[in-house]
N, C-alpha and C positions, 0 to 999 in steps of 0.2 A: 503493500500499500504506499500511497504517497501522503504525507500527513503535514499539515501547517500547524506548529504550535505557536501560540501567543502567550509568552511566558511573563509574569511580572517580576520583574528583576529589581533588586533594592539591595545595595551594597552593605548596608546596616541600617540599624533603626532609625538614626538621623538622616539618613540618605533620602532623597525624593525617588519614590517609586516610579519605573516606568515599563511600560510594555513593550517586548522584543519579540519579533517574529523569527522562526527558526522553520526550515523545510527539511523533513525526512523522507528518504525514498527508500524502498525495499524492507518497510517495515512487516515483518510476518504477523498474521492474524493470532496466530499463537502465543506471542510475547504476552508478559504481563507488562501492566501500565509503566510499571517502574524498569522493567528491563528496557522498555522504551527510551526512557529517561538517561537510561546508562548509555544506551547507542548515541543519544544527543550529547551527552557529556565528553564520549570518547571522541567524538568528531569535534567539539569545543577545543577540547585538550590538544589534539593534533593541529588545531589551526592557532594555537597560542592563546586562546581566549579563556576567559574564567568560567568554569563548569557551573551548571545551576546547582545551586544548593537545594537539597530536598531532604526530609527526615526519612529514615527506615532502619529497621532492625532484623526482625525475625523472617520478615516477608511471607509468613503463614497466616497472617490474619489473627494474631493471637496477641501481640504485644502492644497494640494500640501507638505505634510509634509514627507510623506514615499518618498523612493526611494532606489533602490537597481539594482545593474547591477547583473541579473540573466544570466547565461550561456553567458555571453558576450554580452547581450541585456539590454539597460535599460528599466527597468521595468518588464523585460521577455517577453516570446513568445506572448502574446496578446497586442494589442494597447489599453492599459488602465493604471491605477496607480498600484503599487505595492500592496496595499491594496484591490483592486477589481480583482486581479488574483487570481484564485482559482486551487486548487490541481487537477482538472479535467484536466487541461492543461498539466499534467504530466502522466506517466505511473509508473505502479509497477516496482521497480528495477532501476529507474532513478539515475543517478548521477547528482546534482544541484550545481554549484559553484555560490557563492555569493561574491560580490565585492562591495566596497562603488563607488560613482560617483568619477572617477579619474580627478582632475584639480587642478592646482598649487592655483587657486583661491577657490578651495573648499577644505581646508586644513581638514585632518581627525582628530576627536576629539577623538573617540574610536570606534573600530570594523567598523560597517557599517554605522556611524552616522558623518556626514560632517559639517563644517561650512559653511552655505549658506548665511551668512549677505552681502556679496557681493552684492548680489541681492538688498538689502534694500538699500545700499549706492547707487545703480544706480538708485533708485526710488526716493531717497533723492535729487539727482541732478538735477530731473526735472520732474519726473512722478505725476505732481498735475497740477490743475488748481487755477486761483485766482477769487475768488467769494466774492460779499460783504455778511457780516454776517447780521442776522436778521430774518425777517418773509420769510419763504419758498416761492418762486415764484411759479405762478400756472404752472401746468406739460406743459401745451400747450403754455405757453408764448414764447417759443423760438422755432420757427419750425425747425424741421431737417430733412431734405429729405431721403426718405426712403431707397435708396441705402447706403447712408452714415450711416444711423443708424444701419443697418443690417452689414456692413462692421465693424464697430465700435464695434459692439456686439461680433462678431466673434472673432476679436482680444483682447478683453476684457475677455474673457474665459480663458485666461492664467492663470495657478494657479501658477506659480513660481515654480515648482517642481525641475527644472535643469537638467531634462533629456536630453533636448537638449545639454546642455553643456557635460553631459557624453558621448553622442552618437556622438558628434562632434570629428574628428581627430585632430582639432585645439584647442579644448576645448574653441570654441566660444560662447558666450551668446548672438549672435546676434539675434536669433529668439526670445529669451524674450524680449531683450531691444526694438526690432522693434515692438512686439506686443503691447507694453506700448506707444510708440511713435505713432502708427497707432490710437489706441482707443481714444487716447485723441485728437489727430491732426485732426481728422475727424469730431469733434464736433464744434459746435460753441463757446461752453464755453471754449474750448482748444486753439482758436486761438491767444490770446495775446502772450501766451508764445511759441508758436509753433516753431519758429526758434531758440530761444535761447534753448528750451527743448532739440531737438536733439542733438544740438553740447554739452550740458552738459553732457546728459546722455551717448553720446559716449565716450566723455572724460573721464567719470569716469568708463565707460566699460573697456577702455585700462588702466587704472590706476589700475584697481583690478587685471591685469594680465591674462584676457581672450583674446584668440587667435583671429586673423582677420577669417571672413568668406570667404571660397573660393568656395561657391555655390555647396556643396557637395550634400546638402539635407538629410542628416542623422538625422539632429535636427527635420525636419518636419515629417519622417518616423515613429519616435517615441514618438512624442508628444500626450500624452493621451488625449489631449483637440482637437486635429486636427488644430492647428494653421498653417494657410497655409505658404508656403515659400515665397510667393511674398509680404507679410508683411516688408519683408526686403527690397524689391523695393520700398515700400512705403517710409520706413525710406530713402533709399538714395535719393529720389525726394525732401523729406523736407530737407537732407544735403544739396543739389544743390542749392536749393532755400535759405538756411542760408547763403551760402557761397557766391552766388550771391548779398546778401544783407550786406556783409561785416562782418558777424558774427564771 
């Protein structure tokens, strides 16, 4: 295939972003999207030009490292991670525009790479449980209802890629925060900090500069792990419980 890439280039957070066009020929439909970017960077390097910076790690759709807005959609036309997107989703002659996640809480580092450490600070604020150290307890020592276990597992599938923020017109990270609150709050081990957790994590969410949730649902629509929108309802229920307890 012959592909035209319009890449948002930005040398640093302080630099002015600009859209730069590149043409690639001989792109196989069996290539992953990131392999196609590798081909571009090889050509740029051979020409003595600065390669396009982008995030990637496992390239198996499980680490949450990759993330590009492709033709205006977080992760592109398929509901998957950028690394699991393949060129068969595009046609010969297509023009593809690549941009980084856009949010004040995700400042651009270079080109398509953004700083997502705001997510780490939200987790540090309360995304944990307190347990005694020492010998591991038997796996069946603490019974967990099947429905709660399934719901917690569903929420725990979140990989923290940030697509929810990129898709939200308010740049809210509520789906991410709610997934963390839900998967810990439904388990017996997560009960001691349950009320304090939701208050602390929401406070950090707002302190990082993420927007508020207005229930538009774009976050859930692009989430590669299909985290359901109603985890935000679970977060709100926990917040109400914490407020009634005077947190």
